[in-house]
N, C-alpha and C positions, 0 to 999 in steps of 0.2 A: 379567781385569786382577786382578794378585796384591795382595793383603792382608800388607803384612810385619809391623805392628802397630795391635791394634783394642783399646781399652778399650770396656767395655760398664758402662752405669752406676756409676761410679769414684767413690766417697768414699774420704774419707781424712780423721779425726779426730784432734787430739791432746790429749787429754780433752775440755771440752767444747769446742777449737774446733774449727770447720770449716775444713781447710784447702785440700781438692777437695770439691765439691759436685755430685754426680751426673751425673757428666761422661763423656761417651761422643764417639767418634771412628775412624775409619780413617785409618792411613797407607799410600799405595800403594809397592810394590815400586819403588825407585831414586828416591822423592818426596824434595825438599827439603819440612820439615816445619816452620812456626814457632809455637811459643807464644808472645804480645806480648801482656803487659799489666802495668801498675804492679809496683812491689816491694810482694812481699806476697800478691800476686793466686793466687799455688798453682802457677804453671807448675816452680818447682825440685821440689817435690812429684809432681810428676808426673813427673819425670824420673826422680829416685831410685825410683818405684813400677814404671817401665818396668825400669830397670838392676834393683829387686831389694834397691836399699837401706832403702826402707820396703814397709811392706806395705799393701793396700787395707784399709780398713775396711769399705766393703763394695763390691759388682761386680768385675768378670772383667780380666786382661789377659791376651790373647792376644799370641805372637808366633809367625808364619810359622802359623798357624793351630793351637799348641799354649797349652794352660792355662800359666800361670807362676805359680801358685798355692806352689806347692811346688818349686820350681827356685829356687834360692840363684844371690845372684850371679855369680861364677864360672862358673857351668855355661848361663849364659844365651848367645845370640846377638847379644850387646852391649857395648859399651862407653863409657865414659861420657870426656869432656874436662873437665874442671871448669873454673871460672872464674880459680882458684889457679894451672890448670897442673900441680899437685903434681910435679914434674918431680924427678929424686933428683940433689940438689944433690955429691954425693959420686963418681958414674956421667959418663963421659962419653956422646957424644950417644950412640957406637953400642950402649956400654952400657944406656942408658934406650930407644934403640927395641926393643934385643934382649929386655931384660926378660923379658915376656909370652914369648915363645917358647920362650924357657929353664926358664921353668916347666914350659912344656908337653913340658916334653926334644926340642922339636925339632932335628935333625941341624945341625952348626954350619954344615957348607957350605950349605945351604938358609936358615938364619938369615942368612950372609954376603953372600948373592943379595937376600932379603926386605928387609933393612937397606939395600941399594946400590937400591932398584928403588924402595924410601920416598922415600929421600934427591934420587934425580933426579926421584921427583915433585914434590916439593918446592923443586925446583932449588937444593939446598945440598951436589949431592956434592961428598966429599972432607972431611966436615965430622964421620966419624968419631971422629977423638981429640981434637976441641975438648971443653972441658967446658962445662958450662952456663954459666960466669960468661963466658963467654968471646963468646955468645949477645949477641943483640939482643934487643930488645922482640918483635918480630916471627918471628926466628928462633926464639925459644922456643915462640914461638906455631904453630908450621910443622911443630915437631920432638914436639910435646906432640902436634899430630894425626895424625901421622901412627905414632908410639908408638901410639895408637888403632886405627889399619887397618891396622898391620902381622899385626894376628892375623884381619885378613881378617873382621870382623863380619857381621851382618845387617846391623844396624842402629848408626850411629854417631849418640849425644847427645850434644851439646855446651851447656854452662849457662853460655850468657854469656861465648866464649871471647874476644871481646876487649872486655872492657870495660876492663881497666887502660891499654889503648894510648891514645897520644894522637891525634888525629883521623886527624893523613894519615897514620899508620900502619893505622889501622881501615880506610877508606877501600882504603887499598891492601889487606891482607887481606879486606875483603868479593869484592874479584876474584880474588882466590887462591882461596879457596875455593869461590866459584863455579865455578872451573876442575877443582879437586880432585873437586870432587864430580862435574862430568861427566866426566873421568878413569876415576874407580875406580867408579861406576853404584852405590855404594853409598848406600842408604836413609840420608837426616840428618833428626833431629829435635833442633831448636835453638831455646833456651832464650833472648828478647832482650827488655828496654825499651823499645828503640830502633825505630819502625817507620820510620826509615830503611836499616837492615838489614836487616828481614824484607823490605819491598817489594822491596827488590834481589835480595835471596839466594831468594824462597821461589816453591817452585811452590802451595803453599797456605798461608794463617793461620789460627790459629784465636787471634782475640780474645778476652780473660778478664779476669775481674772478679768480684772478692770470691772466687775460688771455684769459680766458673762461668764456661762456655763463653758467650758474649754473639754472636759471629757466627765461622764457616766458610767461607773462598771462597778466590779465587783475590785477588793482588795488586789485579789490576783493578776487581774486584765492591768486595772490603774498602773502596776508597778511593772508588769512585766511586758507590756501592748502600750505605751504613752500612745498616744497622737501627733503630740508634738513635741518642739524640744521644752516647750514649759512644764509642759505635767511631767516628761521625764526627769528636768533637774529637780521640780518640787518635789515630788516623790521621793527622794533620798538620794536625789544627784546623782549623776551619769558624767561619761565622759562620750563630748558627741564630735567627730569628724565629716568634714562636708567633704562629696566624691562625687563621681558618675557612676552609676550602677549599671552593670552589664554582666548578662550569664553568670549571677550569683557571686558578684565580684565588684567590692568599690576600690574605685582604681582613685587612691588619695596622693593630690599632688605632694612631691618630695617625699615618701612615704612609701608607696608601692600599693601593693592590692590588699584587701580587708575581705578574707574571704565569708558569704553571707551563705546563708539558706537561703535557697534562687526563691526569688516570688513571682511567680506563674504571671500576676495579671500585669508587671512594671514590664516595659521596653526601657530602652536605652533613655537614662535621662540622670539629671542633679538629683540627690538624696540625702540626708545625714546616718548616721550610722551613730547607734547608742550601743553603750556599752557601759554597764554597769561596775561599779567600783569593786565589786566582791566578786563579780565572776571573772577575774583577770588574778592569775596566779604569775607569781616574782620567785625569781632562783637566779644563781650562778649559772647553771646550761637547767635547759627547758627542753622536752620533747613530747611528740604523741599530739601535737597542739595544733589547731588549723591555722591560728594565726601568731606569729613569733616577732616578736621588735628586740629591737637594743638601745638599753637607754644608762642612764646616770642618774640616781637617788640624789635629791636636791631636798627635797624632807622628808621625816621620820617623827609619828606621833605615835607614841608607845600609849595602848588606850585600856589594857588588861587584856579582855577576852581576844581583843584583833588591836594589826598598826596596822595605819593608814601611812600609806608613802605617796609623794609626790616625784614621777616620773620623770624626766627630760631625755625625748627621743631623739632619733639622729637626725630627724628634720626640722625640727624646732620645736614642736609639738607638747607640750605639757599630758599626761594622764594620771588618773587619781587613781590609787591601787588600794585596798582594805584588804588584808589577809591576815590569816590565823596568831595570834601572837605565838611565837617559838619557845616563848619561854625564858630560860637561864642558859637555854643556847646562845641569846643575844640577835636582835635586828639590825638588819644590813644599816650601815653607816651612811653618812651625806657624802656624795661625792665616788658610791662605791659603782663599780659598773655590773648591771644586770640584766637580764634577757625578763618580758614580760612577755604574756600570750592568751589567750583566752580560743573558746572552742566556738566554732560558725554558728550554731544554733541562738550563742548571747549575743552573736550582733545582732541586733534589733534596728530596721528597716525604717528613718520616720520619713515620708513623702508628702 
């Protein structure tokens, strides 16, 4: 296993403000690694430190095993795609992509071949003479990405490049980025606050909060086995109940027992139970589930493929349910009495 990027106990302070606090992680060669978290959590600061535009206050950054402390940005084997894209409006597509190669004094015939290769990669052949103002939002994204890739960096850094796009374009570009990554094999480090983007594209995700990494894992690990209430809520949202664990069940005040998969390493004590909304069933009658409770529908949101409900349980707790759309059969109405339930394997303990 070759490591392309490694951060060792990296801290970054701006005056008295700690933007990044004692962060350590490794990014394997060819990996799509995402830094995920809310605005202001330190994601972009980490990206800027890797690229050399910011210097760590403490700690060490290595790229391909080499310390980067004294290496300026233009000498690092990285390229950064900004959220604003930073394309040169006075240059055409060819000139934008070729800009970095010309700075390096690459022969013109090689530049032409590499620009053509990049345009073929993003399925924009023949766009060399187009002005930037003539491109759509998605086309601009593609040009910004290949302008960064044409120099063949070891690591491509992407700072929320899909943020300005509308939903449909963003979904298309998620698929495109995954394809481009697969075809070129370059290591990607991607910054986003959108958990859907991170889950879809990433091999590994680092979830951040207030300058610290809360959890690192594969998309499945992060989603299915969150290690904290923050991670559980940030990755797709969840329902959390506080209670006391004993012998495969959590006793919740005024609600009763929630059956969970037994945790042999746990003794009796306070825990949180997390249940993802899409793991919960809703109906007028429910059978053959490990946990069933009565409630009343307080909110219902039709979203095409699914319906999101907020159900008030008898103890006053509110629970979110995401159910497949029933189509023209109609959805449960506000005030309707229902049963909700889920299986014990979907009751995840957070200790």
